[in-house]
N, C-alpha and C positions, 0 to 999 in steps of 0.2 A: 503492501500500499503507500502511497506515494502521500509524504505529509509535507506541510510549508518549510522554509529554510530554517525558519528558529523555533521548530519545532522538533527540538533534538532525541525526544522520548527521556525517559529516564535515569540509562545508564551515561548518554550524552549531557546532559546536563550534569551529571556526579564526575564524569571525565571532566568539563572542562570546567570546572571546579577546583578541581587538583593540577591541570593546567594553568589558572590562573593563580593557584598559589604560588607555585614552581618560579613560575615568570617573576611574581613581585619579589620574590627573593630573591632570584636574579638580578635585575634591578635594581635591588638597594646594593647588596652585595658589591657590584659594578660601580655604584656610584659612588662608595668609599674606598673603593685598590685605583691606584694609574698602574699602567701598564709597564715593566719594566724598563723597556725599550726607550722610549720616549720621554724627556723633558717636560715640567710644567704639570699643571693640576689638569689631566684629562677625564678624571674619574667623569666628573657630569656632563662630560661632552659625551665617551660612553656610552653614559645611560641614556642621552640623550636618544644617541643612536639606537639602541637598543628597544629604547623604544618607539622607534620607526619601523623596527625591523618588526617585533609583536603588531604594530599596525596593519602592516604590508601581509604580515603572516594570517590578518586576522580575516582580511580582505580576499587571501586567496582561497580558504578554506570556506569562507561564503561563497563563493563562484564554486567550491568544489561538490558542498552543498547544493546548490541551485543547479548544478548539471545532472548529479548523482551517480554511485561509485558503477549504473548499466553499462552507463552510457561512455563515460571514461575509456571502461572495459574493453569495448571497443577497438579501438586504438592503443590496445595495449603493449601490440610489437610497433607502432610507430614512434612513440613517446620512446621503447627500449633502443630502438635504433636512432633516433636524435641522441638519447642520452652515450649510445654509444659513440656517434658522432664529436660530442660534446667531449668527451676522452681524445680526441687523436691530437688536439692544438700542444697540450703537456706532452702527450708520446713524441711529438715528432720535437718540441721544442726541447727537451731534455738529449734526443736521441744526437743532434745536432749543436747541441748547445748552444743556440739560436734563443731569440727573445721573441722568436716572428713579430720584429719591429714595433716591440714593448708590449705585445698582445699577454706576453706568459713572460713574468719576470719569477726565475729561484727564491725558496727564500729556504736559506737553511741548506741549499745546496737539491730542495725539494720542489718539483717541477710541479704545482696542484690547482694552482688560481690560474684564471683568466680575466686581465682586466676589461673590464664595461665600463664605460660612463658614468661614472659615481657609485662603483659596483664593484666589486672585485668578487666574481665566481665561482666556485669551489667542485669541477663536473663531478666530483662522485659523490657530493650530495643528493641530487635529483636523479642521479645513477639506483639508488638504494629506494626512491617510491618506483622507478622507471622497472627495476627486478623486482619486485615483490607483484603490482600489475601482470607481465611477462609470465614471469612463475605459475601466478594462479589461474591466469589466463588458459595457459597450456595445458594445467591441470586436472578442470575444470572437471569435464567429461573423459579422461581415458582412464583404461586398468590396465594398460601395460605395462604400466611401471611395478607392479605385483610381482614380473620376473626381473632379473637382477639385471638383462637386459635392455628391458624397459627402461631405466633409472640413466642409460650413459648420456640420454640428449639432456633432459634436467640440467645432467652435470656439466654436460658441455657448454648447455646454455649462461652456464655458471660460472665457467672456467674464462667468457670471454672474458666481462669485467673483471672480474680479478686481476686477471692478467697485466692488464692495462692500467688498473689503481697501482698495482704491486710496482710497474715501472718507475710513477713519478717520483718518491716510492711513498706509499700511503698503506701501510702495513693494515692497520688498524681497522680500517673500511674496510679493505681487500675480506679480511677474518670475519667481520661483521656477518659477512652475508652466509659463513658455513651455516652458522645456527640456524639461519629464516631456513637456508637452502633445505635443510634436517626436519625442520617442526613442520613446514609445507606439504613434504613428502611421506611424512608420516601419516600426517592429518588423512591425505588424499588416498593411503590406502597401503603403503608400501609396505613389506615386510620387516620388521625389527631387527631378522636377525642378518636380512639383506643391510641393513644402515650398519649395524654391527660389524661385518667385514671391510665395508668401506672406509669406518672410522678407524679400524686395525690395518687397515694398508695406509690411512693417512697416518696414522703413527709410526709405520715402520719407517714412511718415509721422510718424515723427522731428521735426522740425519744428514741425509741429501740434500735438504732443503738449508738447512742448517751451513751448510757451505756454502750458499747459493747468496745467500742474505748480504746486504750491504755491511761495511764494519761498525759502521755506524748501530745501525740496526741490532746485529746481534748485541753490542755493546747496551744500549736496550736492557735487552732479555738479561745478560752477565750481570748489568744493573741491582737489577730484583731478588736476582740467587744470591749476590754480594753482602746482602745483608746480613746473613749469617758470618759472624764473628771466625768460628771456627774453618768456614769454606774458605774467608780471607786469610787466613793461618794456614791452611792447607797450599794454599796458590802462592803462599810467598814460601812457606818450605821448600817447595815441590815443583816449582812453574814449570817444570819439562813433562811431569805429567798432569798436568792441567792446565798443558795451553792451549787446546783446544777449547777453551772456557776463557779464560782470560793469561793478560802476562802480569808478572809480578809490580810492577811498576802500577798496571790498573788497581790492585788489589792494596795495595798501598796508599792509593792516593782516590781510593773510592769515596773517601768522603766529602772532598774539593772537587770532585769532575762528576763521573757518571752517578753516582751517587746523590750528588747536590741537593736535585730538585727532590727527590722521592725524601731525603731524610729532613729538609725543611716541611714537605707536603705533611708529611705524621709529624713532629713537633706543632704545624699550626693548629693542627686537628686535636693533637693531647694536652696544647695547652687550653685550649678553651674547656676544657672539664665538663662540669654540668649545664652551668645556663652562658658559658662565656664570656669573653668581655664586654659584650655590649657593643650595639651595630658603629660602626669607625673608630671601636677603639680595639688596641692592642698592638704590638710591634711590628706584627706581620700585616697588618692592616697599614700601618704608617712608614714602614721601611720597605721597599724594594727588595726582602731576601727570597721569594718565591718567584723564579720568574711563571709566565702564563697564568698569575692567579685568578686573573678575570676570566680565564677561558678554561683550558682544560684541566689545571685545577680550584677552581670554584670553589668545591666542596671544601677545598680546606680551609678556606677563606669564611666559609661557612660554620664551620664547625669550630674556628675561632673566634668568631664574635657570637653567635647563638649555643656553641657546646653542644653537648650530646644530645641537646633537645632540636635545637636548628637541626641535625642532621638525621634525628630518627623521623620528624616532618616531612624532611626531602623524601625519604625512604617511604614513605605512606603515601607520599602520596602518589609515588611513583606504583606502589601494590596496590590502589583502586586504580588505577589505569589500567594496570594489566587486568585486575580480577573483574573488570567492566569487558574488557577484551573480550574475556574468558565467556561473559557470559553474552556476549553477540553472539559470535563466532557459537556458541553453544546451539544458542534459539533460534541460528538461519541455518534453513535450509534449503536455500539457492546454492549449488558448489562453488558458483565464483567468488558470492558473496562471504560464504562462509572460509575459506582458503583466502582472502585477500585479507578478512579479518585477524587471523593465526599466524600472518606474516605479518603484517603491520604490528602486532602483540609479540613478536619475536625482534624486529627491530628495534623497537623500544627500548624494550627488557634487556636484550644484552646488551645495546648501547648504554646505559644506566648500568649493568652489572658492571661492564667493564671499566669507565669513567672512576666508578666509586672504588674498582679493586685499587684501581692505579693511584689514585688518593692515596691510599692507605696501602700499599706497599703489596698486594696480591696478584696486582700484574703487573707487566712491562709497561711504561710510557708508550704511548701510542699516537698522541695525538688526538684524543678521542673528548668528544665536547660534553658534556651532561647537557641531557632531552632539557629544553624549554628554560635550562636555565643557563649555559654559559653564552658568553659574549660571541655573536656571529650572525652574519645575515643569511648565509647559505644555509647555512644547519640549522637555523632558526626556519624560515621559508619548510625547509624538507620537513618537518618534525610537526610544523600545522597542517600541511599538507596528510600528511599519513593519519593525525588521528583526526583530520577532516573525511577522510575516506573511509575510518574507522565507523564515524556518529554516521556516514553516508548508508550502512550497510544496517543498521541500527535502525535510520530512518523508513531503509524501502529494504521489504523483507517481501520476492517473488516470491511465487510458490509455482511449483511443476509440476504438470503431468506425468510425472516419472515416481521412478523408486526413489529411498530417502537415503541421499551421495553418502557413498563412501563408506556403506556396510557390505562387507562385504561376507560375510560369514553366519548371518542370519541364515535359519533355515527357511525354505521357499515360504513354506503353510504360512507364516508370522509375516507375510508381506504379501497377501491375497487378499487385506479386505479395503473397501474404500473410504476415508476420510472428508468432509465438508470442512475445509479451511476456515478458521477462525479467523482470517481477514481478506475478503474478498477484492477483487481487483480493481482499480480505478471503478471502471464502470458499473462494477455492483453487481453482475452476476456471478452468482455462485459458481466454486469450481469444483470440481471435485478430484481427487488424487488418489493413484492406485501406492500401495505400501506393499 
């Protein structure tokens, strides 16, 4: 049934409330934290820009709700192709060592952004939305992924954007697509043992992939592992035996070099205690000790200002979004909508988990933003689009004359009754569905 654009349904309103809380916390934290690489007091300026990004995100979300996820889904492959094309300029710039006339400018050796008039676009961000849409559209009516060979095409579809994103390089975003893929094909009916075999193959390939990572990417992983003083001492005492992991110098200088950001992030979180120092207070607010504190490590600043209460509030908002998203997916019988809802939930949940784990030393530093909180235009727009797609599924729940989707093991005699749909089509004609 089609609803009005502002008729968000109960799960939609609850999700919007959680997103509003996250956005407010993010703007408040950004307002009092200056970027470490910019002179002067730029926190209020960044907060104003973040407010503009939020406004643009709301307008984009309203457009998605107006159009509806079904109509957007018809162009899923087109959107996916356009997102792939957007990844090509950074790839060409990286391979040729050029800025393509100033369109692609590297930052810290990474070619992730395209310079547009008044805006920096990170192509990997819209790819997240396009990827979920394309994968959901492909999986919606197929059953060949019940066989091991049928999983080949979904993994090939995923391998193309992952490879292009890795070249930039952006390891965090590339790895983020993996849990989305597994969640969606599992819901679509892939057998658990098939996925387990693929996961084991991936684990077995880790040593091969490790040798092909850029040195700074390996350093990010080892920086997390070298938190262990025992491991650092082992590397120092036997540098040859641990040469695959880190050098003796890296272990000796860990706290002041590769582990610097991690040490200060944990210190900022821990120093907040239960209630924190208060808004705009604390050494990590007044001093630029923590790089990217307005972006990737904003959770550390939230913990520093508002303590454990602030961090739990943020986590509770994500739990609310995930629970509402699961409820929407469970109540949706239309295959594309159900897959889309699960993909969006997996995407947002995985990104939040990685960022939070990164801030407290449980995940490598990957440049992953905290959804709806971190500073950034491309990421904020993408997150609002994904949330709007989830709400759109909640708004429009079409019923099809077909069997219940993704149920392969139910006895046939249990699927032979007719049911009157609880929600009729827009024209009011009752529709029966065989189950």
